[in-house]
C-alpha positions in Angstrom: 9.1 11.1 10.7 5.5 11.8 10.3 2.6 9.4 10.4 1.0 8.3 7.2 -2.7 9.3 6.5 -5.0 6.6 6.8 -6.3 6.3 3.2 -9.0 3.8 4.2 -10.1 1.2 6.8 -10.4 -2.0 4.4 -8.0 -3.4 2.1 -8.3 -3.2 -1.7 -7.9 -6.2 -4.2 -5.3 -5.8 -6.6 -4.9 -8.3 -9.6 -1.0 -9.0 -9.3 0.9 -10.2 -12.4 4.0 -12.5 -11.7 7.1 -10.8 -12.5 5.8 -7.2 -12.5 6.8 -4.4 -10.3 4.4 -2.6 -7.8 4.9 0.5 -5.7 2.6 0.5 -2.7 1.8 3.8 -1.3 3.2 4.3 2.3 2.1 7.9 2.8 -1.4 7.5 2.2 -1.7 10.5 0.1 -2.1 8.8 -3.3 -5.2 9.1 -5.3 -4.5 5.8 -6.8 -4.9 3.7 -3.4 -3.3 1.4 -2.7 -0.6 2.2 -5.3 1.8 5.0 -5.4 1.1 8.0 -7.7 4.0 10.2 -6.3 2.1 12.2 -4.0 4.8 11.6 -1.4 7.2 13.9 -3.1 8.2 16.5 -0.4 7.5 14.2 2.5 9.8 11.7 4.3 7.8 8.7 2.7 8.9 6.4 -0.2 6.9 3.8 -1.9 7.4 0.2 -1.1 8.4 -1.5 -4.3 7.8 -5.1 -4.9 7.8 -7.7 -7.5 4.9 -10.0 -7.7 5.9 -13.6 -7.0 3.0 -14.8 -8.5 -0.1 -13.9 -10.6 -3.1 -13.6 -8.1 -5.5 -11.3 -6.3 -3.9 -9.7 -3.3 -5.5 -7.6 -0.7 -3.4 -4.4 -0.3 -3.4 -2.3 2.8 -4.9 1.2 2.8 -4.8 1.9 6.5 -1.0 1.9 6.4 -0.8 0.2 9.8 0.1 -3.4 8.5 3.0 -5.2 9.9 3.5 -6.7 6.2 4.0 -3.6 4.3 2.0 -3.5 1.2 -0.4 -6.4 2.2 -3.2 -6.4 4.7 -2.6 -8.1 7.8 -6.0 -7.1 9.5 -4.6 -4.0 11.3 -7.4 -1.8 10.1 -9.8 -3.8 12.4 -8.2 -2.0 15.5 -8.7 1.7 14.0 
């Protein structure tokens, strides 16, 4: 499998709404970072879909190196 493109070196804040589905970009190609816009089509990548457990501001990963897919874990600091 190919490695994802590093879309950024800092997380982006996203206002999550409880119960709403989100599709986090895993390929790094989306122009709607950190969320999927379908740019992965034709690759081995697929978005990580999740449902927000609560309404809050979440910091979503753009470096694609997180060990907690979707959410920033500080992995960008090692880039």
